[in-house]
Backbone as a printed PyTorch tensor [residue, N CA C, xyz], in Angstrom:
tensor([[[  0.7870,  -1.0230,   0.1290],
         [ -0.1060,  -0.1610,  -0.1770],
         [  0.6300,   1.5460,   0.0350]],

        [[  0.6760,   1.9670,  -0.7080],
         [  1.0590,   3.5960,  -0.8170],
         [  0.0460,   4.5140,  -0.3670]],

        [[  0.8280,   5.2430,   0.4660],
         [  0.0490,   6.1780,   1.0420],
         [  0.4840,   7.8790,   0.6660]],

        [[  0.3120,   9.0760,  -0.2940],
         [  0.2920,   9.8190,  -0.4730],
         [ -0.3790,  11.1130,  -0.0190]],

        [[  0.3780,  11.6780,   0.8570],
         [ -0.4610,  13.1340,   0.9860],
         [  0.4830,  14.3700,   0.4370]],

        [[ -0.3940,  14.8520,  -0.4590],
         [  0.0590,  16.3870,  -0.6850],
         [ -0.5080,  17.3790,  -0.4920]],

        [[  0.2790,  18.2640,  -0.1180],
         [ -0.3310,  19.6850,   0.5030],
         [  0.6140,  20.8500,   0.3330]],

        [[  0.0860,  21.7170,  -0.3280],
         [  0.7860,  23.1180,  -0.1540],
         [  1.7800,  23.4470,   1.2440]],

        [[  2.9800,  23.7140,   0.6300],
         [  4.2790,  23.6450,   1.4920],
         [  3.6560,  25.2670,   2.1160]],

        [[  3.7690,  24.8400,   3.9090],
         [  3.5290,  26.4490,   4.5700],
         [  4.9650,  26.6220,   5.1460]],

        [[  4.7190,  27.1330,   6.1990],
         [  5.9520,  28.2650,   6.6810],
         [  6.6510,  26.5560,   7.3770]],

        [[  7.5870,  26.9880,   8.5910],
         [  8.4720,  26.2720,   9.0500],
         [  7.8110,  25.2620,  10.3120]],

        [[  6.8640,  26.1070,  10.8550],
         [  6.2560,  25.2510,  12.0400],
         [  5.3980,  24.4880,  11.2740]],

        [[  4.3520,  24.9960,  10.1890],
         [  3.3400,  24.4130,  10.2300],
         [  4.1770,  23.1150,   9.4040]],

        [[  4.7060,  23.0700,   8.7000],
         [  5.4230,  22.0510,   7.8500],
         [  6.2680,  20.8850,   8.8180]],

        [[  7.0410,  21.6770,   9.6960],
         [  7.3760,  20.7230,  11.1430],
         [  6.5830,  19.6970,  11.9400]],

        [[  4.8810,  20.4750,  11.9420],
         [  4.1460,  19.6340,  12.6550],
         [  3.3510,  18.8050,  11.7360]],

        [[  3.1130,  18.9020,  10.5800],
         [  2.4310,  18.0070,   9.3720],
         [  3.3140,  17.0660,   9.2050]],

        [[  4.7440,  17.1270,   9.3520],
         [  5.8490,  15.7980,   9.2760],
         [  5.6080,  15.0580,  10.4780]],

        [[  5.5100,  15.7500,  11.7020],
         [  5.3770,  15.0170,  12.8000],
         [  4.1330,  14.2930,  13.1260]],

        [[  2.7190,  14.8200,  12.8680],
         [  1.4550,  14.1090,  12.7130],
         [  1.7610,  13.0200,  11.7690]],

        [[  2.2820,  13.0460,  10.9530],
         [  2.4640,  11.7690,   9.8010],
         [  3.2830,  11.0570,  10.4850]],

        [[  4.2410,  11.2600,  10.8270],
         [  5.2020,  10.2090,  11.5050],
         [  4.4270,   9.4130,  12.5630]],

        [[  3.6030,  10.2980,  13.6950],
         [  3.1190,   9.8580,  14.7740],
         [  1.7740,   8.9850,  14.2730]],

        [[  1.0480,   9.4060,  13.4040],
         [ -0.0230,   9.1470,  13.4100],
         [  0.1020,   7.5260,  12.4910]],

        [[  0.6150,   7.6110,  11.5120],
         [  1.0350,   6.3590,  10.6670],
         [  1.6660,   5.2620,  10.7790]],

        [[  2.6840,   5.7330,  11.7520],
         [  3.6000,   4.6330,  12.6890],
         [  4.2660,   4.0410,  11.9110]],

        [[  5.3080,   5.2080,  11.0950],
         [  6.3430,   4.0360,  10.0330],
         [  7.3840,   3.3370,  10.7810]],

        [[  7.6640,   2.4020,   9.7620],
         [  8.9710,   1.7260,   9.8750],
         [ 10.0460,   2.1830,   9.9900]],

        [[ 10.1610,   2.9420,   8.4850],
         [ 11.3840,   3.7150,   7.9500],
         [ 10.9770,   4.9680,   7.8710]],

        [[ 11.7480,   6.1850,   7.6350],
         [ 11.5350,   7.2320,   7.3490],
         [ 12.5260,   7.6870,   6.4730]],

        [[ 12.4960,   7.9750,   4.9960],
         [ 13.6910,   8.5020,   4.5360],
         [ 13.1310,   9.6870,   3.7060]],

        [[ 14.2080,  10.8420,   4.1510],
         [ 14.0930,  11.9670,   3.7060],
         [ 15.1110,  13.0380,   3.3090]],

        [[ 14.6590,  14.0570,   2.3200],
         [ 15.9160,  14.7680,   1.7770],
         [ 15.4170,  16.1390,   1.7310]],

        [[ 16.3000,  16.7580,   1.4400],
         [ 15.8260,  18.5290,   0.9220],
         [ 15.4980,  18.9250,   2.2900]],

        [[ 14.4990,  20.0800,   2.1580],
         [ 14.6110,  20.8620,   3.3080],
         [ 13.3980,  20.0150,   4.8800]],

        [[ 13.3480,  18.6780,   4.4580],
         [ 12.2790,  17.6460,   5.4310],
         [ 13.2220,  16.9120,   5.8330]],

        [[ 14.5900,  17.0760,   5.8890],
         [ 15.4720,  16.0690,   6.7720],
         [ 15.2070,  16.5080,   7.9760]],

        [[ 15.4720,  17.6820,   8.3710],
         [ 15.5420,  18.2360,   9.8850],
         [ 14.4830,  17.4100,  10.6550]],

        [[ 13.3810,  17.7280,  10.2170],
         [ 12.1290,  17.8340,  11.2200],
         [ 12.2140,  16.0100,  10.7560]],

        [[ 12.2100,  15.1310,   9.5200],
         [ 11.8410,  14.1240,   9.9730],
         [ 12.9960,  13.1260,  10.6370]],

        [[ 14.1140,  13.7120,  10.9310],
         [ 15.0170,  13.2430,  11.9610],
         [ 14.6590,  13.7270,  13.0620]],

        [[ 14.4250,  14.5580,  13.7190],
         [ 13.8790,  15.0380,  14.9050],
         [ 12.7730,  13.7690,  14.8240]],

        [[ 11.6100,  13.8540,  14.5550],
         [ 10.5380,  13.7250,  14.9200],
         [ 10.7070,  11.8490,  14.7980]],

        [[ 11.6470,  11.8510,  14.0010],
         [ 11.5580,  10.4300,  13.9430],
         [ 12.2570,   9.3770,  15.1600]],

        [[ 12.9740,  10.6750,  15.5360],
         [ 13.3640,   9.6890,  17.0660],
         [ 12.6720,   9.9770,  17.8510]],

        [[ 11.7360,  11.1800,  17.9980],
         [ 10.7500,  11.2570,  18.8960],
         [ 10.0090,  10.2920,  18.9260]],

        [[  9.9620,   9.6290,  17.8720],
         [  8.3240,   8.5460,  17.7260],
         [  9.4960,   7.2090,  17.6040]],

        [[ 10.1660,   6.5740,  17.8470],
         [ 11.0460,   6.1050,  17.7950],
         [ 10.9340,   5.1840,  16.4910]],

        [[ 11.2390,   6.1450,  15.5600],
         [ 11.1860,   5.1530,  14.1070],
         [ 12.1790,   4.0400,  14.1520]],

        [[ 12.1940,   3.0570,  13.4410],
         [ 12.8260,   2.0400,  13.6420],
         [ 14.4710,   2.4490,  12.6320]],

        [[ 14.0270,   2.7430,  11.5540],
         [ 15.1760,   3.3830,  10.6390],
         [ 14.8610,   4.7840,  10.5120]],

        [[ 15.8350,   5.7460,  10.4730],
         [ 15.5980,   6.9700,  10.1780],
         [ 16.6010,   7.0390,   9.4690]],

        [[ 16.5590,   7.1100,   7.7040],
         [ 17.1880,   7.3760,   6.5390],
         [ 17.3250,   8.9260,   6.1140]],

        [[ 18.4720,   9.1600,   5.3130],
         [ 18.9820,  10.4570,   5.0150],
         [ 19.1820,  10.2640,   3.5320]],

        [[ 18.7380,  10.6180,   2.6940],
         [ 19.4320,  11.0550,   1.5890],
         [ 19.7270,  12.3830,   1.1790]],

        [[ 21.3150,  12.1280,   1.1720],
         [ 22.0000,  13.1790,   1.0290],
         [ 22.7800,  13.7920,   0.0730]],

        [[ 22.2640,  15.0400,  -0.6000],
         [ 23.2010,  15.0680,  -2.0990],
         [ 23.6780,  16.5200,  -2.2710]],

        [[ 23.4850,  17.5180,  -1.0730],
         [ 24.1520,  18.6950,  -1.1070],
         [ 25.4320,  18.9070,  -0.7600]],

        [[ 26.4770,  19.2880,  -1.2800],
         [ 27.7460,  20.0490,  -0.9200],
         [ 27.6940,  21.3960,  -0.6150]],

        [[ 28.9340,  21.3940,   0.3580],
         [ 28.8880,  22.9570,   1.1900],
         [ 29.5600,  23.5990,  -0.1040]],

        [[ 30.1590,  23.1340,  -1.2260],
         [ 30.4050,  23.8930,  -1.8930],
         [ 29.5620,  24.5660,  -2.8650]],

        [[ 28.3930,  23.8400,  -3.0620],
         [ 27.5090,  24.4980,  -4.0950],
         [ 26.4980,  25.4390,  -3.1920]],

        [[ 26.2060,  24.7730,  -1.9770],
         [ 25.4170,  25.7700,  -1.3350],
         [ 26.0130,  26.9220,  -0.4390]],

        [[ 27.2020,  26.9180,  -0.3580],
         [ 28.0030,  28.2040,   0.4610],
         [ 27.7800,  27.8730,   1.4660]],

        [[ 27.6990,  27.0520,   2.0950],
         [ 27.0440,  27.0780,   3.5360],
         [ 27.9370,  27.7480,   4.9450]],

        [[ 27.2610,  28.5120,   5.7980],
         [ 28.2070,  29.3330,   6.5320],
         [ 28.3880,  28.1860,   7.9650]],

        [[ 28.9330,  28.7380,   8.8260],
         [ 29.4310,  27.5590,   9.9040],
         [ 28.2050,  27.5170,  10.5040]],

        [[ 27.2740,  28.5090,  10.9730],
         [ 25.9860,  27.7120,  11.5110],
         [ 25.3030,  26.8430,  10.8100]],

        [[ 25.2550,  27.0080,   9.4410],
         [ 24.8060,  26.1720,   8.7480],
         [ 24.9580,  24.5350,   8.9580]],

        [[ 26.4310,  24.8460,   8.9690],
         [ 26.6710,  23.1970,   9.2540],
         [ 26.7970,  22.6390,  10.5480]],

        [[ 26.4750,  23.7570,  11.5040],
         [ 26.7300,  23.1860,  12.9110],
         [ 25.0690,  22.5260,  13.2230]],

        [[ 24.2880,  23.3850,  12.7370],
         [ 22.9670,  22.5410,  12.4510],
         [ 22.7410,  21.4540,  11.4240]],

        [[ 23.3070,  21.6580,  10.6290],
         [ 22.9730,  20.1170,   9.6230],
         [ 23.9810,  18.9750,  10.7790]],

        [[ 25.1840,  19.1840,  11.4830],
         [ 25.5540,  18.0980,  11.9980],
         [ 24.8770,  17.6620,  13.1860]],

        [[ 24.2910,  18.7050,  13.9280],
         [ 23.0230,  18.1670,  15.0670],
         [ 22.2960,  17.5420,  14.1820]],

        [[ 21.7420,  17.4720,  13.2390],
         [ 20.4310,  16.8630,  12.7190],
         [ 21.0820,  15.3700,  12.4210]],

        [[ 22.3320,  15.8280,  11.4460],
         [ 22.5530,  14.4810,  11.2050],
         [ 22.6640,  13.4530,  12.2810]],

        [[ 23.1110,  13.7240,  12.8120],
         [ 23.5150,  12.4390,  13.9200],
         [ 22.6790,  11.9390,  14.3650]],

        [[ 21.2420,  12.3180,  14.1700],
         [ 20.2510,  11.6030,  14.5150],
         [ 19.5890,  10.5690,  13.4220]],

        [[ 20.2550,  10.5950,  12.4670],
         [ 20.0180,   9.6750,  11.3100],
         [ 20.9830,   8.0430,  11.5000]],

        [[ 20.0680,   7.1900,  11.2490],
         [ 20.6230,   5.9810,  11.4650],
         [ 21.6590,   5.6040,  10.1310]],

        [[ 21.3500,   5.9930,   9.2040],
         [ 21.8930,   5.6170,   7.6690],
         [ 21.8470,   7.1040,   6.8490]],

        [[ 22.9090,   7.5660,   6.4680],
         [ 22.6890,   8.6780,   5.6920],
         [ 23.4550,   7.7670,   3.9630]],

        [[ 22.7410,   8.1950,   3.1110],
         [ 22.7160,   7.8030,   1.8720],
         [ 23.6140,   9.0080,   1.3010]],

        [[ 24.8870,   8.7800,   0.7090],
         [ 25.0180,   9.7070,  -0.2570],
         [ 25.2430,   9.5860,  -1.8550]],

        [[ 25.1950,  10.4100,  -2.2990],
         [ 24.8330,  10.1430,  -3.8010],
         [ 25.7690,  10.1190,  -4.6930]],

        [[ 27.3840,  10.5660,  -4.0400],
         [ 28.3460,  10.1480,  -4.7990],
         [ 29.1730,  10.1160,  -3.5480]],

        [[ 30.7790,   9.5420,  -4.3040],
         [ 32.1560,   9.0800,  -3.2480],
         [ 32.2570,  10.5260,  -2.6270]],

        [[ 32.2530,  11.7830,  -3.6060],
         [ 32.7130,  12.7990,  -2.9070],
         [ 31.4230,  13.8280,  -1.9660]],

        [[ 30.7630,  13.1280,  -1.7830],
         [ 29.3460,  13.7770,  -1.0230],
         [ 29.9770,  12.8760,   0.7120]],

        [[ 30.3130,  11.2460,   0.4530],
         [ 30.2090,  10.6760,   1.4310],
         [ 31.7470,  10.8930,   2.3750]],

        [[ 32.9830,  11.7820,   1.4400],
         [ 34.1640,  12.1130,   2.0650],
         [ 33.4450,  13.5770,   2.5780]],

        [[ 32.7390,  14.5520,   2.0190],
         [ 32.4320,  15.3810,   2.8050],
         [ 31.5770,  15.2520,   4.1320]],

        [[ 30.6820,  14.5900,   4.1480],
         [ 29.9370,  14.0330,   5.2020],
         [ 30.7460,  13.3160,   6.5140]],

        [[ 32.0030,  12.8020,   6.0910],
         [ 32.7300,  12.2230,   6.7760],
         [ 33.8140,  13.2160,   7.4830]],

        [[ 34.4250,  14.1870,   6.5260],
         [ 35.1730,  15.3750,   7.1610],
         [ 34.9700,  16.2570,   7.7660]],

        [[ 33.4830,  17.0840,   6.9600],
         [ 33.1100,  18.2210,   7.6880],
         [ 32.3590,  18.3910,   8.2710]],

        [[ 31.2730,  16.9440,   8.1610],
         [ 30.1850,  17.1350,   9.3600],
         [ 30.7400,  15.8060,  10.2660]],

        [[ 31.7690,  15.0330,  10.1150],
         [ 32.1730,  14.2890,  11.4260],
         [ 31.1370,  13.3010,  11.5680]],

        [[ 30.6400,  12.6660,  10.6340],
         [ 29.6700,  11.5660,  10.4290],
         [ 30.7010,  10.1820,  10.1840]],

        [[ 30.2740,   9.2030,  11.0560],
         [ 30.8650,   7.5880,  11.2040],
         [ 30.9150,   7.2790,   9.4730]],

        [[ 31.9480,   6.9000,   9.2540],
         [ 32.3100,   6.2160,   7.9640],
         [ 30.8970,   5.0130,   7.8020]],

        [[ 30.8900,   4.2860,   9.1460],
         [ 29.8800,   3.1020,   9.0780],
         [ 28.5650,   3.4850,   8.7700]],

        [[ 28.3230,   4.6290,   8.8950],
         [ 26.6170,   5.1630,   8.9060],
         [ 26.1040,   5.7110,   7.5910]],

        [[ 27.1970,   5.7790,   6.8660],
         [ 27.5540,   6.9470,   5.2350],
         [ 27.5190,   5.3400,   4.3710]],

        [[ 26.0970,   5.1970,   3.6530],
         [ 26.1220,   4.4230,   2.5010],
         [ 26.0260,   4.5400,   0.8960]],

        [[ 27.0070,   5.2290,   0.4040],
         [ 27.0080,   5.5640,  -1.3780],
         [ 26.2820,   4.5170,  -2.2970]],

        [[ 25.3940,   5.4880,  -2.7350],
         [ 24.5890,   5.0680,  -3.9860],
         [ 25.0070,   6.3190,  -4.9020]],

        [[ 25.7280,   5.9790,  -5.8350],
         [ 25.5580,   7.2690,  -6.7550],
         [ 24.1310,   6.8780,  -7.7700]],

        [[ 23.9940,   8.3610,  -8.4420],
         [ 23.0670,   8.5600,  -9.1150],
         [ 22.5670,   7.1890, -10.0290]],

        [[ 23.8580,   6.9910, -10.5530],
         [ 23.4800,   5.8250, -11.8040],
         [ 23.3430,   4.4260, -11.1870]],

        [[ 23.6480,   4.1460, -10.0450],
         [ 23.3930,   2.7530,  -9.5300],
         [ 21.7410,   2.3730,  -9.6750]],

        [[ 21.9440,   1.0980,  -9.7180],
         [ 20.6570,   0.5300, -10.2280],
         [ 20.0580,  -0.2600,  -8.5650]],

        [[ 18.9290,   0.0530,  -7.7780],
         [ 18.7310,  -0.7600,  -6.9510],
         [ 17.4570,  -2.1850,  -7.1670]],

        [[ 17.6690,  -2.9560,  -6.8400],
         [ 16.9510,  -3.8270,  -6.4670],
         [ 16.4070,  -4.7830,  -5.5020]],

        [[ 15.4470,  -5.4920,  -5.4420],
         [ 14.7530,  -5.9030,  -4.1740],
         [ 16.0590,  -6.9970,  -3.8690]],

        [[ 16.2990,  -7.4560,  -4.0760],
         [ 17.7520,  -8.2790,  -3.4590],
         [ 18.6870,  -7.6800,  -2.5980]],

        [[ 19.1170,  -6.5890,  -3.2960],
         [ 20.2740,  -5.9810,  -2.0920],
         [ 19.6990,  -5.0210,  -1.0270]],

        [[ 18.1820,  -4.6280,  -1.1300],
         [ 17.5620,  -4.2870,  -0.2820],
         [ 17.4450,  -5.1500,   1.0060]],

        [[ 16.6840,  -6.2660,   0.5130],
         [ 16.1460,  -7.7810,   1.2680],
         [ 17.8100,  -7.9730,   2.3500]],

        [[ 18.7290,  -7.6840,   1.7160],
         [ 20.1380,  -8.1290,   2.1390],
         [ 20.8730,  -7.1790,   3.3450]],

        [[ 20.3650,  -5.9680,   2.8320],
         [ 20.4060,  -5.1250,   3.9580],
         [ 19.8200,  -4.9750,   5.0220]],

        [[ 18.7740,  -4.9850,   5.0900],
         [ 17.7240,  -4.6530,   6.2660],
         [ 16.5640,  -5.9030,   6.3950]],

        [[ 16.8510,  -6.4700,   7.3990],
         [ 15.9430,  -7.7180,   7.9440],
         [ 14.4140,  -7.3520,   8.0340]],

        [[ 13.6920,  -7.8610,   7.2340],
         [ 11.9560,  -7.5620,   7.4630],
         [ 11.1320,  -8.2970,   7.8520]],

        [[ 10.8220,  -7.6260,   9.2330],
         [ 10.1310,  -8.6740,  10.2990],
         [  8.9360,  -8.8610,   9.7250]],

        [[  8.0230,  -7.6960,   9.3440],
         [  6.5020,  -8.0780,   8.7850],
         [  6.3600,  -8.6350,   7.2430]],

        [[  5.2440,  -8.7150,   6.9810],
         [  4.9510,  -8.7000,   5.6700],
         [  4.7120,  -7.1960,   5.3670]],

        [[  4.5410,  -5.9790,   6.2830],
         [  3.8160,  -4.9540,   5.7160],
         [  5.3460,  -4.1110,   6.3030]],

        [[  5.7500,  -3.2340,   5.2320],
         [  7.1260,  -2.1180,   5.6240],
         [  6.3740,  -1.2070,   5.1710]],

        [[  6.3500,   0.1410,   6.0380],
         [  6.1130,   0.9120,   6.0320],
         [  7.2500,   2.1530,   6.0820]],

        [[  7.1040,   3.0680,   4.8530],
         [  7.9830,   3.6840,   4.3370],
         [  7.6160,   5.4400,   4.3440]],

        [[  8.3820,   6.1450,   5.1370],
         [  7.7180,   7.7000,   5.1010],
         [  8.7530,   8.5440,   4.0730]],

        [[  8.0820,   9.3010,   3.6290],
         [  9.4470,  10.0530,   2.6320],
         [  9.0600,  11.4120,   2.5620]],

        [[  9.0590,  11.9750,   3.5780],
         [  8.9530,  13.6840,   3.7680],
         [  9.8880,  14.2850,   2.2950]],

        [[  9.2030,  15.1510,   1.2010],
         [  9.5500,  15.2980,   0.5670],
         [  8.9450,  16.4490,  -0.1200]],

        [[  9.4530,  17.3470,  -1.2180],
         [  8.8400,  18.3880,  -1.6460],
         [  9.0040,  18.2020,  -3.1650]],

        [[  7.5730,  18.5400,  -3.6420],
         [  7.1510,  18.2170,  -5.1780],
         [  6.9020,  20.1800,  -5.7250]],

        [[  8.0550,  20.2610,  -6.5160],
         [  7.8920,  21.4370,  -7.3940],
         [  7.3170,  21.5850,  -8.7840]],

        [[  6.9280,  22.2850,  -9.5580],
         [  6.7920,  22.3850, -11.0000],
         [  8.2780,  22.8200, -11.6080]],

        [[  8.2750,  22.3540, -12.5360],
         [  9.8170,  22.4340, -13.6430],
         [  9.2120,  22.9370, -14.6930]]])
């Protein structure tokens, strides 16, 4: 079953509250987050005792021009993740060197990789027949 909830983006407090409500009420097994929803997904994933809180990370400091305060905030939230997926080896190195994330927590899946069911089943033990994955994300017109 796939549950999709689409809403117009609000302010920070409203967005954070909506993500919290979904994580709390749906009782997810896994939360996979990226972009601007990483911080609330990690925070509320920990509060709601999510089994696996995963971040898909693909922003480099050199691309975003992150300030020291941005890096501090990012480090604080990324430490809440169970797994961080980097989209390149360069991103993995930056996560380890600049954000002090343990190499054992970082998995590299370059954009050109193919992911299949066998790889997923070897990585994570699926206890029940139903696996609930939450993926707070943004959807924009291009």
